[in-house]
N, CA and C atoms as a LAMMPS dump frame, in Angstrom:
ITEM: TIMESTEP
0
ITEM: NUMBER OF ATOMS
534
ITEM: BOX BOUNDS ff ff ff
-5.0000000000000000e+02 5.0000000000000000e+02
-5.0000000000000000e+02 5.0000000000000000e+02
-5.0000000000000000e+02 5.0000000000000000e+02
ITEM: ATOMS id mol type element x y z
1 1 1 N -277.144 18.134 330.937
2 1 2 C -277.455 18.937 330.014
3 1 3 C -279.006 19.128 329.765
4 2 1 N -279.421 17.62 329.861
5 2 2 C -281.018 17.202 329.651
6 2 3 C -281.654 18.178 330.438
7 3 1 N -281.398 18.063 332.127
8 3 2 C -282.305 18.495 333.227
9 3 3 C -282.098 19.974 332.965
10 4 1 N -281.007 20.718 332.439
11 4 2 C -281.195 22.333 332.066
12 4 3 C -282.232 22.555 331.181
13 5 1 N -282.142 21.68 329.853
14 5 2 C -282.851 21.727 328.536
15 5 3 C -284.369 21.5 329.373
16 6 1 N -284.843 20.209 330.396
17 6 2 C -285.937 20.711 330.461
18 6 3 C -286.39 21.653 331.35
19 7 1 N -285.84 22.328 332.305
20 7 2 C -285.712 23.73 333.034
21 7 3 C -286.182 24.731 332.14
22 8 1 N -285.286 24.614 330.857
23 8 2 C -285.547 25.794 330.102
24 8 3 C -286.872 25.758 329.089
25 9 1 N -287.33 24.69 328.767
26 9 2 C -288.323 24.332 328.142
27 9 3 C -289.609 24.563 328.913
28 10 1 N -289.635 24.544 330.51
29 10 2 C -290.551 24.557 331.283
30 10 3 C -290.725 25.947 331.684
31 11 1 N -289.39 26.533 331.614
32 11 2 C -289.267 28.049 332.127
33 11 3 C -290.015 29.354 330.922
34 12 1 N -290.605 28.854 329.545
35 12 2 C -290.781 29.883 328.982
36 12 3 C -291.884 30.747 329.365
37 13 1 N -292.92 30.427 330.697
38 13 2 C -293.852 31.38 330.792
39 13 3 C -293.448 31.961 332.088
40 14 1 N -292.468 31.459 332.733
41 14 2 C -291.621 32.449 333.954
42 14 3 C -290.485 33.065 333.9
43 15 1 N -290.205 32.966 332.36
44 15 2 C -288.936 33.527 332.128
45 15 3 C -288.272 34.884 332.646
46 16 1 N -289.62 35.727 332.623
47 16 2 C -289.228 37.319 333.145
48 16 3 C -288.897 37.219 334.455
49 17 1 N -289.696 36.337 335.504
50 17 2 C -289.127 36.274 336.574
51 17 3 C -287.641 35.874 336.889
52 18 1 N -287.325 35.157 335.972
53 18 2 C -285.664 34.406 336.207
54 18 3 C -284.773 35.592 335.317
55 19 1 N -285.227 36.747 335.061
56 19 2 C -284.527 37.49 334.361
57 19 3 C -284.19 37.809 333.083
58 20 1 N -284.725 36.79 332.219
59 20 2 C -284.826 36.553 330.715
60 20 3 C -285.812 36.587 330.149
61 21 1 N -285.691 37.302 329.044
62 21 2 C -287.332 37.736 327.738
63 21 3 C -287.406 36.556 327.718
64 22 1 N -288.712 35.778 327.467
65 22 2 C -289.318 34.378 326.442
66 22 3 C -288.493 34.65 325.386
67 23 1 N -288.251 35.513 324.691
68 23 2 C -287.759 35.453 323.44
69 23 3 C -286.027 35.088 323.705
70 24 1 N -285.17 35.347 324.713
71 24 2 C -284.181 34.873 324.72
72 24 3 C -283.886 33.383 325.365
73 25 1 N -285.142 32.913 326.182
74 25 2 C -284.921 31.644 326.439
75 25 3 C -285.545 30.708 325.019
76 26 1 N -286.413 31.513 324.157
77 26 2 C -286.774 30.734 322.761
78 26 3 C -285.546 30.909 321.844
79 27 1 N -284.329 31.796 321.741
80 27 2 C -283.36 31.629 321.07
81 27 3 C -282.531 30.762 321.628
82 28 1 N -282.224 30.697 322.94
83 28 2 C -281.359 29.421 323.45
84 28 3 C -281.837 28.003 323.383
85 29 1 N -283.129 27.845 323.064
86 29 2 C -283.709 26.691 322.94
87 29 3 C -283.463 26.042 321.478
88 30 1 N -283.792 26.955 320.783
89 30 2 C -283.589 26.905 319.296
90 30 3 C -281.94 26.488 319.254
91 31 1 N -281.292 27.089 319.734
92 31 2 C -279.624 26.865 319.564
93 31 3 C -279.244 25.43 320.04
94 32 1 N -279.718 25.075 321.001
95 32 2 C -279.72 23.559 321.539
96 32 3 C -280.324 22.563 320.475
97 33 1 N -281.616 22.918 320.192
98 33 2 C -282.307 22.16 319.082
99 33 3 C -281.364 21.671 317.817
100 34 1 N -280.768 22.936 317.34
101 34 2 C -280.22 22.898 316.181
102 34 3 C -278.871 22.296 315.807
103 35 1 N -277.861 22.304 317.536
104 35 2 C -276.703 21.764 317.731
105 35 3 C -277.376 20.41 317.552
106 36 1 N -278.033 20.056 318.663
107 36 2 C -278.393 18.574 318.864
108 36 3 C -278.279 17.676 317.346
109 37 1 N -279.441 18.215 316.521
110 37 2 C -279.548 17.875 315.319
111 37 3 C -278.381 18.3 314.178
112 38 1 N -277.611 18.751 314.506
113 38 2 C -276.322 18.597 313.794
114 38 3 C -275.7 17.806 314.295
115 39 1 N -275.309 17.281 315.378
116 39 2 C -274.426 16.216 316.172
117 39 3 C -275.154 15.139 316.331
118 40 1 N -276.087 14.817 315.747
119 40 2 C -276.991 13.704 316.018
120 40 3 C -277.167 13.125 317.412
121 41 1 N -277.706 14.238 318.352
122 41 2 C -277.911 13.875 319.687
123 41 3 C -278.952 13.432 319.847
124 42 1 N -279.602 12.149 319.596
125 42 2 C -280.973 11.865 319.568
126 42 3 C -281.504 11.882 321.054
127 43 1 N -280.843 11.562 322.291
128 43 2 C -281.614 12 323.535
129 43 3 C -282.171 13.393 323.705
130 44 1 N -281.019 14.129 323.229
131 44 2 C -281.33 15.647 323.313
132 44 3 C -282.616 16.166 322.536
133 45 1 N -282.789 15.132 321.356
134 45 2 C -284.002 15.681 320.317
135 45 3 C -285.23 14.83 321.117
136 46 1 N -284.966 13.944 321.677
137 46 2 C -285.873 13.147 322.8
138 46 3 C -286.675 14.078 323.475
139 47 1 N -285.633 15.107 324.363
140 47 2 C -286.394 16.083 325.051
141 47 3 C -287.119 16.76 324.505
142 48 1 N -286.567 17.392 323.467
143 48 2 C -287.48 18.367 323.189
144 48 3 C -288.833 17.774 322.665
145 49 1 N -288.895 16.562 321.969
146 49 2 C -290.127 15.813 321.235
147 49 3 C -291.097 15.481 322.457
148 50 1 N -290.327 15.119 323.673
149 50 2 C -291.292 14.587 324.812
150 50 3 C -291.746 16.227 325.382
151 51 1 N -291.344 17.014 325.1
152 51 2 C -291.699 18.632 325.895
153 51 3 C -292.651 18.92 324.896
154 52 1 N -292.943 18.455 323.239
155 52 2 C -293.946 19.102 322.78
156 52 3 C -293.062 20.428 322.004
157 53 1 N -292.015 20.12 321.966
158 53 2 C -291.364 21.538 320.899
159 53 3 C -291.585 21.528 319.604
160 54 1 N -291.803 22.583 319.051
161 54 2 C -292.06 22.605 317.793
162 54 3 C -291.172 22.241 316.96
163 55 1 N -291.056 21.299 316.204
164 55 2 C -290.016 20.637 315.413
165 55 3 C -289.721 21.547 313.944
166 56 1 N -290.482 22.167 313.37
167 56 2 C -290.287 22.775 312.125
168 56 3 C -289.672 24.5 312.871
169 57 1 N -289.463 24.439 313.904
170 57 2 C -288.583 25.706 314.07
171 57 3 C -287.85 26.015 313.121
172 58 1 N -287.724 27.252 312.298
173 58 2 C -286.387 27.686 311.48
174 58 3 C -285.391 28.627 312.307
175 59 1 N -284.07 28.398 311.821
176 59 2 C -283.206 29.397 312.186
177 59 3 C -283.089 30.57 311.16
178 60 1 N -282.344 31.232 311.388
179 60 2 C -282.034 32.625 310.132
180 60 3 C -282.26 32.268 308.852
181 61 1 N -281.596 31.111 308.682
182 61 2 C -281.489 30.416 307.324
183 61 3 C -282.701 29.909 306.626
184 62 1 N -283.376 29.583 307.453
185 62 2 C -284.769 28.749 307.162
186 62 3 C -284.686 27.087 307.525
187 63 1 N -283.469 27.034 308.07
188 63 2 C -283.148 25.547 308.177
189 63 3 C -283.778 24.858 309.405
190 64 1 N -284.488 23.585 309.408
191 64 2 C -285.263 23.166 310.474
192 64 3 C -284.082 22.112 310.916
193 65 1 N -284.552 21.484 311.896
194 65 2 C -283.672 20.285 312.928
195 65 3 C -283.533 19.141 311.816
196 66 1 N -284.64 19.025 311
197 66 2 C -284.535 17.913 309.844
198 66 3 C -283.396 18.123 309.055
199 67 1 N -283.545 18.984 308.208
200 67 2 C -282.627 19.823 307.41
201 67 3 C -281.359 20.022 307.963
202 68 1 N -280.795 20.13 309.202
203 68 2 C -279.395 20.234 309.721
204 68 3 C -279.086 19.095 309.883
205 69 1 N -280.008 17.943 310.259
206 69 2 C -279.789 16.433 310.853
207 69 3 C -279.272 16.012 309.392
208 70 1 N -280.055 15.881 308.317
209 70 2 C -280.102 15.143 307.007
210 70 3 C -278.502 15.979 306.313
211 71 1 N -278.332 17.149 306.305
212 71 2 C -276.924 17.813 305.759
213 71 3 C -275.798 17.174 306.63
214 72 1 N -275.689 16.77 308.004
215 72 2 C -274.697 16.541 308.753
216 72 3 C -274.551 14.895 308.525
217 73 1 N -275.52 14.199 308.11
218 73 2 C -275.231 12.967 307.934
219 73 3 C -275.685 12.15 309.331
220 74 1 N -276.889 12.51 309.891
221 74 2 C -276.874 11.967 311.17
222 74 3 C -278.304 11.524 310.925
223 75 1 N -278.265 9.945 310.335
224 75 2 C -279.455 9.371 310.283
225 75 3 C -280.474 8.956 311.289
226 76 1 N -279.836 8.163 312.63
227 76 2 C -280.552 8.174 313.474
228 76 3 C -281.511 9.38 313.897
229 77 1 N -280.982 10.431 313.987
230 77 2 C -281.913 11.906 314.426
231 77 3 C -282.813 12.053 312.992
232 78 1 N -282.635 11.868 311.833
233 78 2 C -283.633 12.277 310.687
234 78 3 C -284.418 11.411 311.07
235 79 1 N -284.09 9.884 311.093
236 79 2 C -285.436 8.825 311.425
237 79 3 C -286.238 9.198 312.69
238 80 1 N -285.437 10.018 313.724
239 80 2 C -286.266 10.028 315.019
240 80 3 C -287.221 11.445 314.668
241 81 1 N -286.943 12.527 314.049
242 81 2 C -287.426 13.73 313.785
243 81 3 C -288.717 13.046 312.62
244 82 1 N -288.422 12.486 312.036
245 82 2 C -289.567 12.086 310.904
246 82 3 C -290.424 11.293 311.951
247 83 1 N -289.906 10.452 312.419
248 83 2 C -291.171 9.325 313.089
249 83 3 C -291.906 10.534 314.442
250 84 1 N -290.999 11.743 314.862
251 84 2 C -292.256 12.301 315.524
252 84 3 C -292.962 13.689 314.838
253 85 1 N -292.74 13.446 313.652
254 85 2 C -293.593 14.453 312.69
255 85 3 C -293.08 15.481 312.089
256 86 1 N -291.649 15.87 312.107
257 86 2 C -290.745 16.599 311.255
258 86 3 C -291.466 16.804 309.708
259 87 1 N -291.46 18.094 309.461
260 87 2 C -291.756 18.107 308.086
261 87 3 C -290.787 17.766 306.909
262 88 1 N -290.745 16.928 306.023
263 88 2 C -289.691 16.504 305.164
264 88 3 C -289.841 17.394 304.259
265 89 1 N -290.998 17.982 303.811
266 89 2 C -290.805 18.624 302.89
267 89 3 C -290.418 20.24 302.64
268 90 1 N -290.221 20.541 304.381
269 90 2 C -289.994 22.014 304.228
270 90 3 C -288.588 22.364 303.677
271 91 1 N -288.916 23.564 303.515
272 91 2 C -287.753 24.327 302.364
273 91 3 C -286.948 25.442 303.531
274 92 1 N -285.707 25.611 303.259
275 92 2 C -284.726 26.703 303.546
276 92 3 C -285.35 28.147 303.084
277 93 1 N -284.368 28.829 303.036
278 93 2 C -284.855 30.384 302.516
279 93 3 C -284.62 30.503 301.052
280 94 1 N -283.744 29.525 300.639
281 94 2 C -283.429 29.286 299.245
282 94 3 C -284.159 27.91 298.816
283 95 1 N -285.19 27.809 299.497
284 95 2 C -286.369 26.55 298.837
285 95 3 C -285.61 25.218 298.736
286 96 1 N -284.49 24.83 299.272
287 96 2 C -283.574 23.497 299.397
288 96 3 C -284.516 22.886 300.729
289 97 1 N -284.717 21.797 300.271
290 97 2 C -285.33 20.661 301.324
291 97 3 C -283.948 19.656 302.211
292 98 1 N -284.507 19.04 303.097
293 98 2 C -283.642 18.17 303.68
294 98 3 C -282.846 16.939 302.562
295 99 1 N -283.477 16.574 301.356
296 99 2 C -283.684 15.563 300.756
297 99 3 C -282.555 16.188 299.679
298 100 1 N -282.9 17.641 299.572
299 100 2 C -281.808 18.084 298.673
300 100 3 C -280.095 18.09 299.098
301 101 1 N -280.304 18.401 300.325
302 101 2 C -279.213 18.832 301.475
303 101 3 C -278.609 16.951 301.501
304 102 1 N -279.014 16.332 301.741
305 102 2 C -278.821 14.774 301.716
306 102 3 C -278.131 14.424 300.281
307 103 1 N -278.606 14.75 299.413
308 103 2 C -277.877 14.517 298.2
309 103 3 C -276.948 14.849 297.84
310 104 1 N -276.714 16.586 298.026
311 104 2 C -275.893 17.159 298.134
312 104 3 C -274.411 16.685 298.3
313 105 1 N -274.832 16.034 299.968
314 105 2 C -273.571 15.787 300.615
315 105 3 C -273.368 14.473 300.683
316 106 1 N -274.195 13.486 299.795
317 106 2 C -273.542 12.073 299.189
318 106 3 C -274.49 11.453 300.594
319 107 1 N -275.143 11.859 301.218
320 107 2 C -275.917 11.002 302.171
321 107 3 C -276.995 10.078 301.422
322 108 1 N -276.482 8.741 301.025
323 108 2 C -277.329 7.961 299.934
324 108 3 C -278.643 7.631 301.165
325 109 1 N -278.115 6.983 302.27
326 109 2 C -279.159 6.422 302.9
327 109 3 C -280.183 7.113 303.55
328 110 1 N -279.668 8.378 304.036
329 110 2 C -280.583 9.512 304.371
330 110 3 C -281.674 9.774 303.229
331 111 1 N -281.147 10.228 302.265
332 111 2 C -281.974 10.556 300.814
333 111 3 C -282.847 9.612 300.853
334 112 1 N -282.299 8.233 300.432
335 112 2 C -283.544 7.188 300.524
336 112 3 C -284.865 7.236 301.515
337 113 1 N -284.516 7.467 302.663
338 113 2 C -285.351 7.424 303.894
339 113 3 C -285.921 8.644 303.55
340 114 1 N -285.558 9.793 303.226
341 114 2 C -286.439 11.028 302.796
342 114 3 C -287.193 11.102 301.548
343 115 1 N -286.778 9.945 300.751
344 115 2 C -287.68 9.843 299.509
345 115 3 C -288.873 9.002 299.636
346 116 1 N -288.901 8.417 300.908
347 116 2 C -289.982 7.702 301.524
348 116 3 C -291.007 8.002 302.061
349 117 1 N -290.773 9.386 302.074
350 117 2 C -291.889 10.482 302.567
351 117 3 C -293.196 10.603 301.542
352 118 1 N -293.861 11.557 302.132
353 118 2 C -294.882 12.116 301.098
354 118 3 C -294.666 13.157 299.917
355 119 1 N -293.529 13.723 300.423
356 119 2 C -292.795 14.803 299.322
357 119 3 C -293.116 14.68 298.051
358 120 1 N -293.441 15.896 297.13
359 120 2 C -293.172 15.86 295.352
360 120 3 C -292.051 15.238 295.28
361 121 1 N -291.465 14.164 294.35
362 121 2 C -290.31 14.113 294.044
363 121 3 C -289.913 15.45 293.065
364 122 1 N -290.751 16.159 292.644
365 122 2 C -290.552 17.446 291.569
366 122 3 C -290.549 18.984 292.37
367 123 1 N -290.55 18.628 293.626
368 123 2 C -290.358 20.122 294.387
369 123 3 C -289.262 20.616 294.295
370 124 1 N -289.257 22.011 293.764
371 124 2 C -288.238 23.149 293.613
372 124 3 C -287.815 23.836 294.696
373 125 1 N -286.455 24.258 294.229
374 125 2 C -286.224 25.181 295.14
375 125 3 C -286.081 26.825 294.682
376 126 1 N -285.816 27.616 295.183
377 126 2 C -286.006 28.905 294.599
378 126 3 C -285.26 29.089 293.265
379 127 1 N -284.275 28.466 293.004
380 127 2 C -283.257 28.459 291.278
381 127 3 C -284.077 27.544 290.635
382 128 1 N -285.17 26.772 290.949
383 128 2 C -286.198 25.819 290.069
384 128 3 C -285.305 24.565 289.767
385 129 1 N -284.331 24.2 290.537
386 129 2 C -283.955 22.689 290.715
387 129 3 C -284.744 22.209 291.503
388 130 1 N -284.61 20.532 290.922
389 130 2 C -285.114 19.632 291.8
390 130 3 C -284.034 18.743 292.483
391 131 1 N -284.656 17.709 293.339
392 131 2 C -283.747 16.608 293.764
393 131 3 C -283.222 15.906 292.876
394 132 1 N -283.773 15.528 291.787
395 132 2 C -283.34 14.84 290.643
396 132 3 C -282.357 15.551 290.1
397 133 1 N -282.317 17.105 289.82
398 133 2 C -281.254 17.636 289.296
399 133 3 C -279.805 17.429 290.025
400 134 1 N -280.12 17.486 291.479
401 134 2 C -278.92 17.415 292.442
402 134 3 C -278.555 15.995 292.435
403 135 1 N -279.143 14.771 292.092
404 135 2 C -278.69 13.858 291.801
405 135 3 C -278.094 13.351 290.598
406 136 1 N -278.809 14.019 289.682
407 136 2 C -278.037 14.013 288.301
408 136 3 C -276.486 14.981 288.2
409 137 1 N -276.358 16.076 288.792
410 137 2 C -275.295 16.732 288.928
411 137 3 C -274.143 16.445 289.733
412 138 1 N -274.546 15.666 290.66
413 138 2 C -273.449 15.104 291.598
414 138 3 C -273.235 13.526 291.505
415 139 1 N -273.962 13.034 290.209
416 139 2 C -273.665 11.617 289.876
417 139 3 C -273.688 10.739 290.871
418 140 1 N -275.088 10.937 291.455
419 140 2 C -275.86 10.334 292.48
420 140 3 C -276.717 9.287 291.641
421 141 1 N -276.477 8.361 290.654
422 141 2 C -277.142 7.636 289.747
423 141 3 C -278.128 6.787 290.436
424 142 1 N -277.741 6.272 291.468
425 142 2 C -278.812 5.212 292.31
426 142 3 C -280.042 6.121 292.654
427 143 1 N -279.731 7.108 293.243
428 143 2 C -280.575 8.209 293.471
429 143 3 C -281.634 8.71 292.604
430 144 1 N -280.815 8.76 291.32
431 144 2 C -281.437 9.314 290.448
432 144 3 C -282.93 8.16 289.855
433 145 1 N -282.272 7.438 289.898
434 145 2 C -283.053 6.145 289.404
435 145 3 C -284.393 5.837 290.633
436 146 1 N -283.905 6.016 291.891
437 146 2 C -284.798 6.099 292.751
438 146 3 C -285.905 6.982 292.491
439 147 1 N -285.181 7.749 292.704
440 147 2 C -286.655 9.398 292.235
441 147 3 C -287.288 9.172 291.021
442 148 1 N -286.481 8.38 289.781
443 148 2 C -287.455 8.475 288.815
444 148 3 C -288.377 7.232 289.127
445 149 1 N -288.192 6.308 289.985
446 149 2 C -289.43 5.122 290.23
447 149 3 C -290.56 5.981 291.176
448 150 1 N -289.88 6.871 291.618
449 150 2 C -291.09 7.549 292.646
450 150 3 C -292.054 8.61 292.032
451 151 1 N -291.399 8.878 290.571
452 151 2 C -292.295 9.654 289.517
453 151 3 C -291.714 11.093 289.332
454 152 1 N -290.2 11.183 289.602
455 152 2 C -289.945 12.445 289.53
456 152 3 C -289.506 12.611 287.687
457 153 1 N -289.74 13.436 287.324
458 153 2 C -289.716 14.008 285.496
459 153 3 C -288.363 14.33 285.598
460 154 1 N -287.266 13.552 285.054
461 154 2 C -286 13.948 284.644
462 154 3 C -285.944 14.395 283.596
463 155 1 N -286.723 14.887 282.888
464 155 2 C -286.719 15.762 281.595
465 155 3 C -287.033 17.423 282.091
466 156 1 N -287.519 17.614 283.179
467 156 2 C -287.871 18.683 283.947
468 156 3 C -286.703 19.91 283.637
469 157 1 N -287.078 20.953 283.239
470 157 2 C -285.819 22.037 283.133
471 157 3 C -285.681 22.982 284.266
472 158 1 N -284.676 23.242 284.698
473 158 2 C -284.584 24.539 285.74
474 158 3 C -284.283 25.74 284.653
475 159 1 N -284.571 26.947 285.049
476 159 2 C -284.502 28.194 284.415
477 159 3 C -283.329 28.367 283.32
478 160 1 N -282.287 27.645 283.186
479 160 2 C -281.148 27.703 282.456
480 160 3 C -281.227 26.201 281.289
481 161 1 N -282.244 25.674 281.344
482 161 2 C -282.275 24.634 280.602
483 161 3 C -281.404 23.583 281.081
484 162 1 N -281.281 23.394 282.323
485 162 2 C -280.823 21.995 282.842
486 162 3 C -281.685 20.887 283.368
487 163 1 N -281.565 19.821 282.608
488 163 2 C -282.433 18.878 283.16
489 163 3 C -281.889 17.44 284.111
490 164 1 N -282.256 16.718 284.818
491 164 2 C -282.053 15.875 285.584
492 164 3 C -280.594 14.994 284.707
493 165 1 N -281.439 14.46 283.684
494 165 2 C -281.019 13.737 282.484
495 165 3 C -279.699 14.364 281.749
496 166 1 N -279.683 15.724 281.66
497 166 2 C -278.686 16.149 281.48
498 166 3 C -277.797 16.596 282.26
499 167 1 N -277.826 16.858 283.312
500 167 2 C -276.606 17.27 284.114
501 167 3 C -275.97 15.482 284.489
502 168 1 N -276.904 14.383 284.486
503 168 2 C -276.369 13.32 284.678
504 168 3 C -275.265 12.971 283.671
505 169 1 N -275.428 13.248 282.479
506 169 2 C -274.68 13.132 281.474
507 169 3 C -273.655 14.087 281.167
508 170 1 N -273.484 14.917 282.019
509 170 2 C -272.538 15.619 281.993
510 170 3 C -272.542 17.097 281.118
511 171 1 N -273.622 17.567 280.644
512 171 2 C -274.043 18.628 279.804
513 171 3 C -274.847 19.637 281.131
514 172 1 N -273.871 20.72 281.206
515 172 2 C -274.584 21.654 282.151
516 172 3 C -274.527 23.031 281.723
517 173 1 N -275.615 23.4 281.686
518 173 2 C -275.945 24.977 281.108
519 173 3 C -275.623 25.677 282.042
520 174 1 N -275.167 26.969 281.88
521 174 2 C -274.777 27.965 282.908
522 174 3 C -275.349 29.454 282.296
523 175 1 N -275.279 30.058 282.936
524 175 2 C -275.891 31.417 282.913
525 175 3 C -274.591 32.004 281.64
526 176 1 N -275.408 32.826 280.411
527 176 2 C -274.761 33.272 279.48
528 176 3 C -273.81 34.427 280.159
529 177 1 N -272.649 34.469 279.661
530 177 2 C -271.287 35.752 279.69
531 177 3 C -271.987 36.697 279.424
532 178 1 N -271.805 37.804 280.605
533 178 2 C -272.467 39.535 280.36
534 178 3 C -271.52 40.238 279.83
């Protein structure tokens, strides 16, 4: 598979000669990248890294390889992608980050690693939620403390008035019934 991938990576310029459009080759490569991230296939990710493939490429939902690796609990893949320069602050189409995905899934080790990056601890998703709000909602109190130590505002509120502190205490505000 690695040899085939290397051939694909090198074929972008001559893909028309092989009967495939450059777009088809790019789509196939993206599928391999995202699948490798989900599975934690570090040797396959290494092939992409060695070839200089853009690691912050996004799928149709805005997911990057790092977001997928974090969400699927692939700590070695997360580490390798970060070491190769993947953007830890990248957001999917809903504004969620790899850190938010790791917190949601309970991947504490991965979340701690992502907290060590230069991303703002108060980065918000499209719903106005922060990683600390996720930690509060899902009772990841050890991560909530770590986010606070990194400078997260535990009293910042989303548009519904939820804060990390309120969510941690079990007080959840939702939209008013219509």
